[in-house]
N, C-alpha and C positions, 0 to 999 in steps of 0.2 A: 799358743794353741790349745786349745780343748777336746777331751774324748766326748764324742756325742753319747757314749753310752752312760759313763759313770761321771764325766765331768772332770777327770784327773788331768792334771798339766801333761801335755806332750812335748817330747823334745822334737827339734827339728830332724825329718827324713826318717822317723821309726816309723816300722810298719803294721805294729800291734803296740796296743797298748798296755803297760805296766802295771794297769789296776784291775782290769777287767778282761784282757785279753781281745776286747775287740780289734778288728781289720781296720787299718787305718786308710787304707788304699794308696799308702805311700804318699800322699797327698796331705795339704791341709783341710783339715774339718772344721769348718768354724760354729762353735755354739754359742748362740747368745747366754751371755750372764743373765743372770734375772735384773731387772733394770734398777738401779739406783736413781730414784726421784731428782737428788740434787745435782747429776750431772746429764739428766734427761737431753735429749735433742731431738726435737719432735720428726724430723724429716730423715734423720741419717739411718742407712744401712751401708756400713763400712766393710770394705776385705779384712779379714783380720792378718791377710798377709802383708799388704801394702798400704789400707787404711784409705784405698780408693771408694768413692761412693758406688753402690751396686743400686741397679736397675732390679726389681724382681716382676717378673713376668706373671700378667694374670692367673696363666694357668700352670703354674711352675708345678712340678710335684718332684724335682731334682734337685740336688746342688746347682747353686748359679756361680757360672764361672766368670771371675772378676776379669772385667774387659783390658785391664791395666798388666795384672801381672798373671793372668790366668790361672790362679788359684779357685779351687771347686769350694765353694762357700755354702753352708746349710744354716739357714734360717728356718726354725721349726715353724714359729707363730706364721710369719710372713709367706710361708705356704700354705698355712691351711687359711689365712685370710683370702689368698688367691684362688685355692678350693671354693670357698664359700661364694666369691665373686663369681665362678664359673658357673655354679650350680645356681644361682639366683638369676644368671643370665644378666648380671651387672654390666650397663655399658658405660658408665659415667660419673663423676660424681665430685666431692667437695674434697679436699685433703685438710689435713691437720697443719696447717701453713703458718700459725701466729706464732710470733716470737715470745720468750719469756718478757721482756719488755712490754709487749702490748698487752700481757696476760694481768703484768704488775698493774700496768693504768688502770686498766678496765676494773680492775679488783677497787683499787682506790677510788675510784668515781661510785661505784655503788655504794662504798662505805660513807662517801660523803654525801648520800642522798639521803639521807635518813637522818632527822632532825633530834630523835630522842634516844642517839646513839652515844656510848660512852665516851667520853674526850680524850680517855688514853690507850683506845683501841687501836690507833695506829702505832704505838710504842709495845702495848702488851699483847699484840695478835701476833701469831706462829701462823705460815703457810706451812704445810706438813704433805701434802700432797699432791700431783697432778696426775690425774687419770685420762687416760686417751679410750674414746670409743669410736667405733664404726658400725653407723646401722643403716639398714635398708631402706629404701623410700620409691615411691613413684612419683614422677612426674607425668602430668596430665596434659595433653594440649587438646583442649575439647571444642568443637564446634556445635554448637545447640542451636535448634530451631524449635520455634512451637507455634500454632495456628490459635488466633483468639476470636472470640465472637462478642459481638455487641449490638445493642440497638444506636443508631444516632439519631440524636433529635433535632429536626428544626422547624423554627418558630413559623407560623404562617398567619399574617393579618388579614381580616377579611371585615369589610365597611358596608354596614347596615343602615339603612334609611328606614323610614316611617313617616308618612303622610298625614299631618294633623289638620288639614284643612287649611288654615291660616298660615300654616308654618311646616318647616319639613324637620323633623329630627332625626340627626345622623350620631351614631357610634360607632369605634371599631373594637373587635374583640379578635385577641391574639390565643391561637392554641399551638399546642407543639404535636410535628406528626412524628412519631419514631419508626426509623426504618431498620431492618435489618443488615448488619454491616459485617466483616470479619477484615483480619488483617494476619502478617507473618512476624514474628520477632526473631531475628537472628543475633548469635554472640558469639565471639572466641572468647576462652579462658586459658590462661596457664595455671595449673594446680598442682599445687604440693601433697600429697597424702603421704604417712607414716607407712612402713611396711613392717615394723615393729612393735607390738601392742606396750611393752613395758616403756616403749623410749617414746610413745607416739605424742603425749604432750612435751616433752621435750623438743621433739623433733619440728612440732607446728610452731611453738615459741619462738625457737632460735632460725628458723627459715622460712620467715611469715613471705615474704616477697622475693622468692628465688629467682634470680636472672639466669634463664637457660643457656646465657653466653658465657656465665662465670663454671660452666662445668667442664670439668676435667677427662680427657679422656681416659678410658680405661686402662689402656696402654701406658698412660704417663701418670696414673694415680699411684702415689707410692704408699705403702701401707707399712707403718711404724711397728718394730718389731714385740712393743710391749702394748698393741692396740688392742681391746677386747671388741671383736667383731660378733655381733648378734646376727643371728638369723633372722630369715623374714617367715612371721608367724600370723600377717593378715593377706589374707589372699588379693591377689588382684581386684577381682571383682567386688570382694568386700569393702577394699580401699575405695575404690570408685563410686561405689554408692554411698558410701558414708562420707565421704568428704569430700568429692567431686561433685557429684549429682546435685545436692543441695545448695551448694553454690552458684551452678551453671541456671538451675531453676527459678532462683532469686534474682537473678541480672535478666533471665529471658521475661519474667514478671516486671519487672521495672522499666525494661525497654518497651513493652505492648503497654503499659500505662502511660509512659511519657510519650507514645504514638498517639495516642488518644485524649491526652491532657486537656488541649484547647477545644475540645469539641465537648458537646451535651450529650452525656451517654447513659445509658443504665443495662443492667444485666449481662457486664461484664463479666465472662469465663474465658477458661483457658482450654486448650485440646489436646493436652498432653506433650510434653518436650521429647525430641527426639536427639540423643546426644551421641555423635561420633568421637571417638577419641584414637590418640595416639599417644603408647605409652614408651617412656623410658624409665630404665630401672636402673637407678642409682646407690653408690653409698654417700652418706653425710657424715662428715668429722663432727664428733662433740669433744668438747673439754669440760672435765670434774673437777673445779679445784675445789681443794678441803683445807682449810686453816681451823684454828683453835683461839678461843678467847676464855680464859678463866677455866680451864678445862673441859668447857662444851664445843663440840665439834659442828662447824657451819660449812655449807658448800655453797659454789657458785659455777652454774653453767654455762660455757661458753660455745659459740658457733667454731668452726674451722679456723675461720679467719680471724676469730675474735671481735668483730664489730656487734655482733648480737649477743645478749647472755641476759640472765634472770636468776633469780633467787627467792625462795620461797620464807627465807627469816634471814635477820642479821642479829648481832647483839645489840641488845637494850639497857638503857640506863634508868634504872625504877624511878629514880628522885626526876630526871630531866622528864620523863614520861609525865610524872604526876603533876609537874609544873604546866607541860604544855596543855594537860587536860584541863586544870584550874582557868587558865587563860581562855582557852575556847568557851568554857562554862560562864565565866565572866563576859565573855562580849556577847554570849547570847542572851543573856539576863538584860545587859545593857539594850541590845538592840529590840528585845521585845518592849521595851519602856519608849524608844523610838517609835515603834509602830503604835503602841496605844496611844501617844500624844498624836501621830499623825490619824488616828482614826477618830478624834473626838469632833464634836460636832458644836460650836458655838451657840447653835440656835436652841439648843437644848438646854444650855444653861440659863440665856436670858428669858425663855419660855419660862422655865423652873422659877424665876425671880420675880417674874412680871405675876406669875400665879400667886406667887406667895407674898403680893403686895411691896415686894422690895424692888422696885424696878432702877433705883441706883446704887444699890449695893454693891452691884458689879464694875461702878466705875473708878477708874484709877484716882481722878482728883477732884478736890472742889470747885476748880473752874467749871471742868464739865455740867458738874450741877447746876451750878450759878447760872451758866448758858441756858441749860434746857428751863428752871424756873422762871427767868427773864422772859423768855422767849413766851411761854404760857402765860404770863401776865400782859406781855404787849399783845398777843392775840386777842385776849379777851377785852382790852379796851379800845383797841384800834377797829374790833367791827362791833362789840358793844350791842349784840344781838346773841340769843342762842345758839344759832348755825354757824355764826362767827368765832363762838367759842369753842363749838364742837370742832370746826375745820382746824384753831388753834391746837386742840388736844390730841385731834390725828395728827398735826403734824408734827407736834412734839415727842408723842408718839414714836413715828417713824425715826425722828432724829433721834431718839434713846436707841431704837433699835438699829439703825444703820450703823451707829456709832459705836454701839455696843458688839455687833458682830464684828467689825474693824478691830478694835481692840481685842475681843476674844482671840481674832486670828493672829494678831501680831504677838499676843502673849502666848498662844502654843506654837507660834513660828520661833520663836525665841529659845521655849523649850525643848521645842525639836532640836535646833542647832546645837543646843548645848549637851542633850543628850547624845547626838550623834558625833559629838567632839570626844567625848567620853568612849565612845564606842572605835573610832580611830584611835585616839590616844593606845588602846589595849589591844589593838591588833598591830599598831607598831611594835608593841613591847613585844608581842608575841614573835613577828617577823624579826626581832632584831634577836630575840632569844635563839629561835630555830637557826638563826644564820652563824650563830657562834660553831656549829660543826663544821661549817664551809670555811669559816676562819682558820680554825685549828687543822682542816685540810690542806688549807692553802699553805701555812706556816710549814706543813710536813713536805709539802711539794719543794718549797724552796730548800729547803735543806739537801734533797737530793740523797735521803738515807732512805733505802729500802725497806720494807718489811720485812721483819724478821722471818728465817725459813729461806726456803728452796729458789727464794729470787734475790737472795742478800746479794748474787752476782751483780745485778742490773744499778748497784748503786752510781752515782754520780754518772750516769746515762739520762741526759734530758727527756729521750723519748719514752722513758718508763714511770715520768709521772705526768 
């Protein structure tokens, strides 16, 4: 048991502190010592007398009496959190409920996603700190309505006739008649908006699809002793206009456009959205996990249940990064070659050869040349006339062009297939190279040996991997 004034250790039953002389009240006064990250338990408030869990009322500004042994315990940070909750009119929220196993598993999954991460990161990385944040936010239940105007087009057909004496000429003319029309679109949306500016991005990223059914009533929302509770610095109106209104307006526009999508319309305009809202003020738990690799610190942010997370940067291996970039450059160059071959036109090549008086130069074999020459001679002998000779020449030229186009197409198709195989080969090599990270991560998981640092105790627990 410790003194709330100076932190000196107290003996059982003493009325005054021997260090600073502060009155102890004759009972147990529990002062939470600075949290040790290695032994941190996320949701635990426990009595200093008997160790029973404590529930901190949201409006608590006095010592909390243990329900088991009746010891009065003071938890300063918890009271501060409760006071902020009361001041901000917090109604519910998401607590910090993720286990060390869940957080450890999520961190490994992030590291496994990066193809250019150092392959020794799982052995060299050290998790040094787990920070807890409690940030205010707004949960809006919005009902929006918006009128819209447009002109609907209807096609009208009219038949016209004209008497020409010996016959009657008839024709049909179709015109579009435009009729002013209007409608109303309505939508309902549940939208989360941050209440603290410094944590706005984190809040939106970690809770993109917050289900209101998951919110815990403020009476049951437990504040941890080491949590950093941030105050609300985004007014309700600003949060609503900045985050909720644009989403509802886009939804209303989409609804209106869908309503008239099957009609012929013009002059579509919106009349201005009318948005009603119900607001719930909430607290959201956020984890910040800090780890080091080769003397540099990195961070990962996770939601209160550990399900969602994000990071700004992961450790990188310069050599692996360079190799991956080389693979990608090689693939791009080979793909350009495929596209160039696919865009070629065989007629261009044949026309050029004919103009240069070399119609046979592109033919791949002497057999084809012989067939064409024989055809030419036979045509002249058979017809034995100038017209017959001309027809034979035309037929021969047509044969040359047709055969040439076919062979040119076959040649280009073959070249394209060869080039495409080179592209596919390089892509497969890149895929295998990038997959080596996942292989190292998989081997690490199989060993059931936790990352170094504050999560070392989760080793051998399958749920942590």
